Each structure stands twice: as structure tokens, then as C-alpha cells.
N, CA and C atoms as a LAMMPS dump frame, in Angstrom:
ITEM: TIMESTEP
0
ITEM: NUMBER OF ATOMS
228
ITEM: BOX BOUNDS ff ff ff
-5.0000000000000000e+02 5.0000000000000000e+02
-5.0000000000000000e+02 5.0000000000000000e+02
-5.0000000000000000e+02 5.0000000000000000e+02
ITEM: ATOMS id mol type element x y z
1 1 1 N 0.827 -1.193 0
2 1 2 C 0 0 0
3 1 3 C 0.866 1.248 0
4 2 1 N 0.36 2.241 -0.673
5 2 2 C 1.063 3.519 -0.709
6 2 3 C 0.855 4.245 0.608
7 3 1 N 1.905 4.908 1.054
8 3 2 C 1.848 5.638 2.316
9 3 3 C 1.167 6.983 2.091
10 4 1 N 0.162 7.271 2.894
11 4 2 C -0.554 8.542 2.765
12 4 3 C 0.132 9.603 3.622
13 5 1 N 0.231 10.827 3.08
14 5 2 C 0.801 11.933 3.848
15 5 3 C -0.323 12.82 4.334
16 6 1 N -0.061 13.488 5.417
17 6 2 C -1.069 14.39 5.956
18 6 3 C -1.037 15.699 5.163
19 7 1 N -2.16 16.089 4.587
20 7 2 C -2.162 17.319 3.792
21 7 3 C -1.896 18.566 4.621
22 8 1 N -2.337 18.603 5.882
23 8 2 C -2.119 19.774 6.734
24 8 3 C -0.638 19.963 7.036
25 9 1 N 0.069 18.879 7.267
26 9 2 C 1.487 18.959 7.596
27 9 3 C 2.289 19.491 6.413
28 10 1 N 1.969 19.019 5.217
29 10 2 C 2.669 19.489 4.017
30 10 3 C 2.382 20.968 3.792
31 11 1 N 1.155 21.361 3.953
32 11 2 C 0.822 22.766 3.716
33 11 3 C 1.455 23.673 4.772
34 12 1 N 1.601 23.181 6.008
35 12 2 C 2.264 23.978 7.045
36 12 3 C 3.748 24.153 6.709
37 13 1 N 4.38 23.075 6.263
38 13 2 C 5.788 23.159 5.88
39 13 3 C 5.971 24.104 4.695
40 14 1 N 5.07 24.001 3.718
41 14 2 C 5.146 24.897 2.566
42 14 3 C 4.934 26.341 2.998
43 15 1 N 4.007 26.567 3.928
44 15 2 C 3.746 27.922 4.407
45 15 3 C 4.981 28.495 5.096
46 16 1 N 5.675 27.655 5.889
47 16 2 C 6.897 28.115 6.552
48 16 3 C 7.987 28.429 5.52
49 17 1 N 8.102 27.577 4.509
50 17 2 C 9.089 27.842 3.447
51 17 3 C 8.773 29.136 2.721
52 18 1 N 7.516 29.37 2.443
53 18 2 C 7.111 30.596 1.747
54 18 3 C 7.428 31.819 2.599
55 19 1 N 7.176 31.732 3.902
56 19 2 C 7.478 32.857 4.797
57 19 3 C 8.98 33.131 4.843
58 20 1 N 9.796 32.06 4.891
59 20 2 C 11.25 32.24 4.874
60 20 3 C 11.706 32.898 3.58
61 21 1 N 11.147 32.458 2.484
62 21 2 C 11.514 33.049 1.181
63 21 3 C 11.107 34.512 1.13
64 22 1 N 9.923 34.837 1.643
65 22 2 C 9.475 36.238 1.658
66 22 3 C 10.414 37.109 2.487
67 23 1 N 10.819 36.595 3.673
68 23 2 C 11.737 37.367 4.519
69 23 3 C 13.072 37.59 3.82
70 24 1 N 13.583 36.555 3.179
71 24 2 C 14.873 36.682 2.498
72 24 3 C 14.775 37.641 1.319
73 25 1 N 13.662 37.608 0.587
74 25 2 C 13.472 38.549 -0.521
75 25 3 C 13.366 39.978 -0.007
76 26 1 N 12.701 40.157 1.135
77 26 2 C 12.624 41.494 1.728
78 26 3 C 14.01 41.999 2.132
79 27 1 N 14.828 41.112 2.735
80 27 2 C 16.193 41.509 3.103
81 27 3 C 17.005 41.873 1.865
82 28 1 N 16.88 41.083 0.818
83 28 2 C 17.596 41.362 -0.426
84 28 3 C 17.147 42.688 -1.017
85 29 1 N 15.848 42.949 -0.974
86 29 2 C 15.319 44.205 -1.497
87 29 3 C 15.874 45.397 -0.722
88 30 1 N 15.939 45.291 0.616
89 30 2 C 16.499 46.378 1.418
90 30 3 C 17.978 46.589 1.111
91 31 1 N 18.726 45.498 0.962
92 31 2 C 20.153 45.618 0.647
93 31 3 C 20.36 46.277 -0.706
94 32 1 N 19.564 45.878 -1.7
95 32 2 C 19.685 46.496 -3.023
96 32 3 C 19.327 47.979 -2.978
97 33 1 N 18.333 48.338 -2.178
98 33 2 C 17.986 49.753 -2.01
99 33 3 C 19.143 50.524 -1.392
100 34 1 N 19.796 49.935 -0.388
101 34 2 C 20.937 50.595 0.249
102 34 3 C 22.097 50.758 -0.732
103 35 1 N 22.366 49.726 -1.516
104 35 2 C 23.439 49.813 -2.509
105 35 3 C 23.108 50.886 -3.539
106 36 1 N 21.856 50.929 -3.973
107 36 2 C 21.429 51.94 -4.94
108 36 3 C 21.621 53.343 -4.378
109 37 1 N 21.288 53.536 -3.113
110 37 2 C 21.452 54.851 -2.484
111 37 3 C 22.923 55.26 -2.429
112 38 1 N 23.803 54.303 -2.091
113 38 2 C 25.234 54.614 -2.017
114 38 3 C 25.793 54.956 -3.391
115 39 1 N 25.42 54.19 -4.396
116 39 2 C 25.919 54.446 -5.747
117 39 3 C 25.409 55.785 -6.255
118 40 1 N 24.163 56.11 -5.964
119 40 2 C 23.612 57.397 -6.374
120 40 3 C 24.365 58.547 -5.714
121 41 1 N 24.657 58.41 -4.42
122 41 2 C 25.391 59.468 -3.718
123 41 3 C 26.785 59.654 -4.308
124 42 1 N 27.476 58.552 -4.609
125 42 2 C 28.82 58.653 -5.206
126 42 3 C 28.734 59.281 -6.59
127 43 1 N 27.763 58.868 -7.39
128 43 2 C 27.616 59.426 -8.736
129 43 3 C 27.324 60.924 -8.682
130 44 1 N 26.506 61.353 -7.73
131 44 2 C 26.21 62.785 -7.602
132 44 3 C 27.457 63.575 -7.237
133 45 1 N 28.284 63.026 -6.354
134 45 2 C 29.528 63.714 -5.985
135 45 3 C 30.47 63.811 -7.173
136 46 1 N 30.583 62.723 -7.921
137 46 2 C 31.469 62.733 -9.09
138 46 3 C 30.977 63.727 -10.124
139 47 1 N 29.668 63.807 -10.301
140 47 2 C 29.123 64.713 -11.309
141 47 3 C 29.257 66.175 -10.897
142 48 1 N 29.422 66.452 -9.623
143 48 2 C 29.532 67.83 -9.166
144 48 3 C 30.954 68.366 -9.201
145 49 1 N 31.944 67.51 -9.347
146 49 2 C 33.331 67.975 -9.363
147 49 3 C 34.165 67.061 -10.25
148 50 1 N 35.215 67.595 -10.816
149 50 2 C 36.065 66.75 -11.653
150 50 3 C 36.886 65.768 -10.812
151 51 1 N 37.089 64.586 -11.357
152 51 2 C 37.879 63.563 -10.685
153 51 3 C 38.985 63.139 -11.642
154 52 1 N 40.212 63.106 -11.159
155 52 2 C 41.345 62.699 -11.979
156 52 3 C 42.017 61.486 -11.343
157 53 1 N 42.266 60.472 -12.169
158 53 2 C 42.945 59.262 -11.713
159 53 3 C 44.261 59.158 -12.47
160 54 1 N 45.371 59.088 -11.76
161 54 2 C 46.686 58.934 -12.375
162 54 3 C 47.209 57.533 -12.087
163 55 1 N 47.608 56.839 -13.164
164 55 2 C 48.092 55.465 -13.045
165 55 3 C 49.416 55.359 -13.79
166 56 1 N 50.366 54.639 -13.2
167 56 2 C 51.626 54.345 -13.886
168 56 3 C 51.552 52.936 -14.447
169 57 1 N 51.893 52.776 -15.726
170 57 2 C 51.881 51.471 -16.375
171 57 3 C 52.99 50.612 -15.752
172 58 1 N 52.652 49.396 -15.302
173 58 2 C 53.676 48.55 -14.685
174 58 3 C 54.701 48.012 -15.691
175 59 1 N 54.374 48.041 -16.982
176 59 2 C 55.269 47.495 -18
177 59 3 C 56.251 48.534 -18.539
178 60 1 N 55.707 49.685 -18.947
179 60 2 C 56.583 50.693 -19.555
180 60 3 C 56.875 51.87 -18.637
181 61 1 N 56.134 52.016 -17.532
182 61 2 C 56.358 53.107 -16.597
183 61 3 C 55.729 54.427 -17.024
184 62 1 N 55 54.423 -18.147
185 62 2 C 54.361 55.645 -18.641
186 62 3 C 53.184 56.019 -17.728
187 63 1 N 53.036 57.305 -17.481
188 63 2 C 51.96 57.807 -16.639
189 63 3 C 50.696 57.984 -17.48
190 64 1 N 49.589 57.453 -16.982
191 64 2 C 48.299 57.579 -17.667
192 64 3 C 47.373 58.371 -16.756
193 65 1 N 46.73 59.382 -17.312
194 65 2 C 45.822 60.208 -16.526
195 65 3 C 44.422 60.109 -17.115
196 66 1 N 43.465 59.796 -16.269
197 66 2 C 42.06 59.678 -16.681
198 66 3 C 41.289 60.747 -15.921
199 67 1 N 40.575 61.589 -16.654
200 67 2 C 39.787 62.656 -16.024
201 67 3 C 38.302 62.42 -16.28
202 68 1 N 37.517 62.483 -15.227
203 68 2 C 36.067 62.384 -15.33
204 68 3 C 35.496 63.752 -14.991
205 69 1 N 34.748 64.285 -15.909
206 69 2 C 34.179 65.613 -15.705
207 69 3 C 32.654 65.465 -15.8
208 70 1 N 31.971 65.989 -14.807
209 70 2 C 30.509 65.87 -14.757
210 70 3 C 29.826 67.03 -15.449
211 71 1 N 28.668 67.386 -14.938
212 71 2 C 27.845 68.417 -15.558
213 71 3 C 28.41 69.815 -15.407
214 72 1 N 29.238 70.037 -14.39
215 72 2 C 29.82 71.357 -14.184
216 72 3 C 31.077 71.558 -14.996
217 73 1 N 31.395 72.806 -15.287
218 73 2 C 32.624 73.106 -16.017
219 73 3 C 33.799 73.039 -15.046
220 74 1 N 34.947 72.521 -15.503
221 74 2 C 36.117 72.476 -14.606
222 74 3 C 36.622 73.869 -14.282
223 75 1 N 37.105 74.044 -13.062
224 75 2 C 37.657 75.339 -12.642
225 75 3 C 38.981 75.568 -13.326
226 76 1 N 39.264 76.822 -13.635
227 76 2 C 40.528 77.159 -14.298
228 76 3 C 41.619 77.374 -13.299
């Protein structure tokens, strides 16, 4: 004979799994919101002032300069 399972027990376990998944999705959503806020704040700062990155090539020793300029004009 096939073993019968209790339908209430399965549905309770599924309900607990669903609640755990909902909590984890909520945590992920909050973390993504926080990351989005941080990236937005950094992007706003970069756009308000020029940023210059100077790098020396490890092979030839030549200096490379990268300038990021946002919406404002660079100061003279």
C-alpha cells in the first residue's frame, strides 16, 4: 500500500518555506535599495566635481591620466 501523507502537515511546511523566502526577498530588497542609495550618492559627488585618476603602467612606466568631468565646467 502507498503511504498517505497528511495534507495539513505538508501545507504547514510549505507555508513556513514561503514565509522564509518572503523574509529573504525582503532583506535582499532592502540591501539592493541601500546599494542603490550609495551608488547614487557617489555618482552625484562625481558629477559635481572633476575627478582625476593617475596610473603608472607597470610594464613601460608611462603615466596615464584619466579625467572624469561631470555636468559642471572644470575650474581654471
